[in-house]
N, C-alpha and C positions, 0 to 999 in steps of 0.2 A: 194209638193206645200206648201208654207207658208200660214198659216191661215190668212184670211183678217183681218186687224185691225178694232176694233170697234171705231166708231166716236160718241162722246157725246158732245152736247153743254153744256156749263157751264154758267148758268145765274146768274148774280150778283144781290145782293139786293141793294136797294136804299141807296146810301152813306149818311153819316151824313150831314144833312142840304144842300144836293147837288142834290136832285132828278131832279131839272130842269137844273141845270148847268152842271152836270156830272163831270167827272174828269178833272183836269186842262189840258189845251192844252199843257202845258210844258212836259207832260208825253206821248205825242203822238209819239210812236215809236213801231216798230215791236219787239216782244219778243218771243223767243222760248226756252223752258227749257226741259230737259230730265231727268226723274227720272229712274235710272238704278239700281235696287237692286243688291248690291254687291254679296250677297249670295242667293242661291236658296234653297227651301225646299228639302227633300230627293229625291223627284221625279226628281229634276233637272229643272223642268219647272219654268219659271218666266214671269212676265209681265213688259214691258217697258212702261212708261207713258210719252207722248209728250204733252206739253201744248203750244198752239199757241195763241198769243194775240196781238192785235193792237188797243188800245183804241182810241176813238175819230176819227174813220175813217169817211171821208167825203162821201165815196161811198164804196160799197162792193168790196172786193179785194180777189183774189184767192192766196192761199199759197200752195207751194209744199214742200215736205220733203223727205229726204232719210236717213234711219237708216242703218248703216253698222256695222257688228260685225266682228272684225279681231283679229287674234292671230299672233304675230310676223310679221305683215304686210300682212298676207294671209287672204283673205276673207273667213269667215265661214258662214255667213248668211247676207241677205240683204232684206230690205223692202222699198217700196216707196209708196207715196200717195199724196193726195191733199185735201184741205179743204177750204171752203168759209168762209171768215172772215167778220163779220158784226158789229164789235165793242165790242163783248163779247168774252171771252176766249173760245177756242175749245180744247177739250181733246181727244187725240188719244191713244188707248190702243193697244199695239203690243204684242201678245203672242208668246213665243218661247218655244219649247219643252226642250231645254237644251241638246239635243243630240249632243255631241261634245267631243273631246279629253279633258281631264282635263288640266287646266292651267288658266292663266290670260289672259283675252280678253279685247279689247277696244271697247266700244260702241260709235260710232260717229254719231251725228245728224247734217245734213246740211239742213236748212230750209230757204226758200226764199219767200218774199212777195214784189212785186214790185221791187224796186231797192235795197231793204234791204236784207241782208243775215246774218243769225246767225249760228254759229258752236258751238256745245257742245260735250265734250268728257268726259267719265267716264270709269274707269276700272271696270270689273266684274270678279268674280271667278267662275270657272266651276269645279266641283268635288274637290277632295282633292288637296291642293297645299302646297308644302314645304315652310314654312315661312322663310324670310330672317333673319339672325342673326344681331342684332343691338348692336353696341357699346353703352354701357350705358353712360348717363351723369355722369360727375364727381360728387362725393358726394357734397351735398349742401354747406358744410362748405368750400370746396376747390374751387367750381366753382365761378368765379368772377362776376357773373351776377345774378340779381333778375329779374324775369319775371312778367310783369303786362299785364293783358288781358282786352280788352274792344272793343268798337264799335266806329268807326270814320265816321259814316254816319247815320244821323237820322234827322227827322223833328218834330217840335212842332207847336203850334198855332201861332208862329211868322211868319210862312208861311203856308204850306198846310198839316200839320200833326196834331197829337194830338187828334184824335177822340177816343171815347170809343170803346172797342173791339166789343161790341154787335151791333154797328152801323157803323163799319168801313170796307169798302170794296173797297175803292179807295182813291184818293187824295181828300182833302177837299178844298172848296173855301177858299182862304187865310184868315187867322185870324178869322175863324168861329168856330173852335172846342174849347172845354173847357180846354184842358191841354197844359201847357206851359213848358218852359225849366226847371224850378225848379221841376215840376212833373216828367219830364223825368229823371233828375239826381237822384231824390229820388227813383224812380222805379228801375233804373239800379243798383244803389248801393245795394238795397234790394235783387236784383237777383244775386249778387256776382260779378258784373263787377267792375273793378278798375278805369275805365274812360269811359266817353261817350261824344261825340261831337254832339251838336245840330247844324246841318249844314243847315241853313235856305236859301231858294232860294232868291238870291239877288234882283230879280226884283218883288218880291211879297210884299215888305214892303209898297207899295202903296195900299195894300188891294185888289189887283187884279191879276189875272193870265195873263192879257193883260196889257193895259195901262189905268190908271185911271187919267183922266185930272183934276178931282176934289180932288186928293190926297193932303194931307197936308205934304209938305216935312219935316217940323220941327218935326212933330209927327212920321214920318217914321224913321228919323235919331235918334230920341230919343228912339224909340223902339229898334233899333239895339244896341245902347250904353247901354240901360238897360240890355240887354242880357249879354254883356261883364261884367257889374258890378255884375250881379246876379251870373255868373260863379265864379268870384273872391270871392264873399261872401260865396257861397256854399262850395267851396273848403276850405276856412278858417274855416268854421264851421264843416267840415268833412275831416280831414287831411288824412284819409285812402282812399279818393276818389278824383279823378281829374275831375272837371266839366269843360268842354270846350264848347266854343261858337264860331261859325264861319259862313262862307258863302258857299253855293253851287252856284257857278257862272256859268252863261251861260244858253242856251236853247238847246233843243234836235234838233229841225229843223234847219239844216244848222249850227250846233254847236257841243254841247257836254257839259256835266256837269263835273266840277271839284270843289273840295273842297279847300277853303282857310282855313287852319287849325288854323292859329294864326294871322289872319289879325285884325287890330284895326280900320278899317274904312269901312263904307258902300260904296260899289261900285255899280254904276248903269248907265243907259243911259236914263231913262224915266223922263219926265217932268210933274210936277203937277200944282198947282195953280199959275197963273201968269207966267207960263213957267219956274219955278224954278226947279232945278235938285232934284230928289227924292233920294239923296245920298250925301255922303261926297265928293266923288271923281268920276269924270266922266270917264267911260270906254266905249269903242266902242263895241257894241254887236257883238259877234263871232270873235273879233279880239284877237286871242290867243297870237300871237307874242307880241302885245302891252301889254297884261295883264302880260305875263311873265316878260317883262322888268320892269313893275311897281312892280311886286312881288319881283324881285331881288333887285331893288333899296331900297325897304322897308324892306328887310330881311324876307319876308313871305315864308311860306312853303305850298306846294300843294299836292293834290292827284288826279289822274285821276279816275273818278267815272264810274263804269260799262262801260268801253270803248268798242266801236265797232271797228272792224278791218278796216272798211271803213267808210268814210263820217263824221268823227268826228275829232276835234282838228286840223283843217287844218291850215297850214302855207304855204303861197304862193301856195295854191291849193293842197298841199300834206297832206293827213290825217296823224295825229300824226307826223306832220312835226317837225323837230328838230331845236331848236335855243339854243345858249349857255346860254341865260338868262333863258330859260325854263329848261334846264338841271340843272342850279343852284337852281331853285326854286322848281321844282317838285321832291318830295322825294318818293312818294308812287303810286302804281297802284293797283286798286281793282281787285283781281283775282277771288273772289267769293262774291256773293251777294245773300241774300235770297229775295224772292218776296217782293217788296217794299210795297205792300198793304196787306201783310199777317196779319191776326188777331190771329194767333197761339201764345199762350203764354206757351206752354209746350215743346218748343225746338224740335219740330218734323215736322217743315215745310218741304215739299218735293219739292216745286218749288224753285230750287236754280240754279243760273246761273254761268257758268264758263267762265272767260274772259282771261285765260292764253294766248291764241293765240294773242289777242290784246296787252296784256302787253308785250309779246315777240316782237311784232312789235315796241313798244316803246323802248325796250332795244336794238334792232337791229338798231334803228334810232340813238341811242347814248345816250338816257336818262339813268341816274343813278337812277333807281327807285327800291325800295323793294316792295314785294307783301304785300297787306293787305286783310283782310277778314271781311266784314261788313254786315249790314242788311238793310240799307236804310229804316228804320222804319218810316211809316207814321201813323200807328195806335199806340195806347198807350201800346205797348208791347216792349219797348226799350231794345234790347239785348236778348229777350226771344223767338223769333221766331224759332231759331235753336241754336245749340251748337257752331257755328262758332265764332271766335274771331280774332282780331289782337293782336299779342304779341309784346311787347316792352321790350328791355333789358336795365336795368339800372345797374350801378356798384353796387356790393353787399353792402348793408347797406345804400345806398344813399336814402333819403326820396323821395317819389313820389311828386315832385314839378313840376310846369309848366316849369320852366327853364330846369330841368334835363330831363323831358319828351321830350321836343323839341330838346335838344342836342342829345338824342338817336335817334329820328326820322331823324334828319338831318344827323346823322352818318349812317343811314340805318340799325341800329341794330333792325330789325323788322322781324317777320315771320308771315305767315298767316296759320291759322289752322281751319279746320272744326270741330274740337273736342277740347273743352276747357280744357280737361285733357291731351292733347298732347303738347309736346315741341319738337322743331326742331332747331338745330343750325348747321351751316356749318363753318368749320375751313379750312384754306388753308395755309399750312406751318406756322402754329401758328397765322395767322391773322384771326380775327373774321369776320363773314359775314358782308357785308356793306363796307368792306375795299377796298381801291384802292392802289396797290403797284406794284413795279417792281420786277420781279423774275428772278433769274439766275439758270439754271439747272432744275432738276426735281421738279415737283409740286405735293404735296399730298393733296387731298381733303378728308375731313372726315366729314360725316354727323352724328350728334349725336342726337339720338331720345330717348325720354322717355315718358312714360304714367303713370300718377298716378292712372289710372283705369285698369292697367294691359293689355292694348292693345299691340298687336304685329305688326311687320312690314310684310305686305304681298308683297309689291313690292317697288322698289327704282328706281329712274331715276336721274342720274347726267346729267345735261343739259349744253350745251356749245353754245356760240354765239360770234359774233364779233361786238362790238359797232361801229355804223356808216356804217356798210356794207349794211344795209337794206335788209338783206337776211333772211335765215330761221334758227331758233334755232334747234339744233339737239341733239340727245341723245348720251352722251359720254360713259356711262356705266350703269350697273344695280346693283351695289353694293354700300354699304354705305361708302366704302373707295376706292380710286383709286390713284395710283402714275404713273405719266407720265411726259414727257417733251413737253410742248406746242410748236407749231411753233412760231418763232419770231413774235412779234407784239402784238396787243391788243386783249384781250379775256374777256368774263365774264362767270361765272359758277354759277349754283344754284342747289339745291337738291329738288326733289319732292318725298315725301314718302306717300304711301297708306297704311293705317292701315288694320288690318284683319276684320274690320267692314265696310270698304269702304270709311271712312273719309280720307281726303287728307290734307297734310301739305306741305307748300312751304317755303324754307329758303329764306332769302335775297341773292342776288348774291354777289360774290366777283369779282372785276375788276382787271385783271392782265395784266401788260405790260411785256411780255416775252422778255428778252434781248437776242441778238444773242449769240450763243455759242462762247467761246474763240477759239475753233478750226477753226471756220469760219473766224476769224480775227487774225491770228498769229502775234505775236510781230515782228516788223521789226528791 
C-alpha cells in the first residue's frame, strides 16, 4: 500500500496594496507544479511535492491528480488524489520509499480542474546510475560563439509587477508598486544577468486589470514609449548589459500570453476618455492570426509564454494553430518558468513549470521556435528566483547589441537551461542549432554540453518530430551523438540533457529536409 499523501493548505499573505482587489484577473488560470527531487538521501526515500493553484476562482472547484513513476515506459508506482480549490494554493506531499531497481525514472503529473489540464514531467535518479559521457565544447578560442544568459519574461510597475519582496505574494494592481523598469535592469545586472526583458501587459497601460473608461490614452502611450527610451538609455550607459522593453500581449481567458520582444508600438483594444484607443495600434483581443500578420509586417519577434497544450493561441478554433505569418514572427517557446509570484531571491524556488509538451505541439504544428527558460517575475527579484536562464549565441567577439541579439534570436541560436552554469549546443552535419537545411544521405546529430560548475550528464534525449504533422514528438536516441539516415521529407530534432543534479537543458531544434536517396531515383 502506498502511504496516503498529506494535504496542506497554503495561505498567502495580503499582496502589496492589493488586499481588497486581489491578484489580477488576467492571471486566473489553473496551475499545477511538481517538485521531484532528482536525488534521494541514502535511505532512498523521497517526497514529491504537488502544488495546485487556481487564483480568482468565482466558486470552489475540485481538482484531481495522478502521479505516475515509470522507468523505460513501465509503471513502477502510482498515486492519485483530489483537492478542493478555493482560490489559494494547495500543497500535496507524496512520500515514496524509493524501493526500486536503480536507474533513471520519469515522474509524470497529470492534474485537472474543470476543463483545464496540466501535465508536468521530471526525471529522477534511483540508486547509483552510470553517467553519460559528454563531448566537451571546443576550447573557447576555437568555438565561434559567445553565450549570453538572461530572462525574457518579467513585469515592473508599468503593469502588475515591481512589488518589494517582503510584501509580494501575487500580482499587483497595475501601476501601484514602487519599482519600475530601471530598477529591474539594475537589479538583474547586479545579479549577473546579461539581459532582461520587462514585458508589460499590453492592456494594463490604462491602470486597470479590466477596462478603465477614465484612462488617459495619451498618458498610457507616453508610459510605453518612456519604457522604450529608458531601455535604450540604460543599455548605452551599461554596454555590458542589454536592457529590453516589450509587451506581454493577450489575456489568459480564451486567449494566452505571448511576448513581443522588440515591438515599438503599444497594441491594445481598450478605449478611454472620449472613446479614444488606449494604444498606438488597435488589435483585436484574442485574435492571434491577426496579431501574427501585424508582427510579420512590422518585423517583430515573439515568444509563446507559459503555453498550455489546450485552449490557448487558437487560430480558427485550433489551439496553437499554425499560420505562415505566425511562423515568421514567433521565434521562442517558453519551456520552463518559475512561479510568477515567487519572492525567492536565493535562486532556490521549487515551484517550476515544464511546458515542453505544449512547445512540442507548436513544433509539430509547424512553428520554427527555439526553447527559452524564464521567470515571469512579478516581484522585485528579477532573474533571482532560480538558476534558470535563456541562453543566446552571438558570433565570437561581437558586442552584445540590440541588433546582434535579435539577429541571434531570429536565427533561433538559443538554448534553455535550468542551470546558469550549463551550456548546450546541437550540431547537425556542421549546421548549428536553429538552422534549416536540406540534407542528402546520413545525418549526424551532436549535442555539446559543458558546465562551468563541473556538473555531469545524467541522461540524454535526442528528440524527433515532423513539422506540420500535428502528431507526437518522439525520442530518437539516448546518446549525445547519433548518425542515421532520416526518411525523406521534413523533420526537426533537438536535444534535452539532464544534469546529475536534475537540472535540465534544451537545445534549439534543427529543421532538416531530407532529400530522397539517389538509389530511389536512378538516372534515366
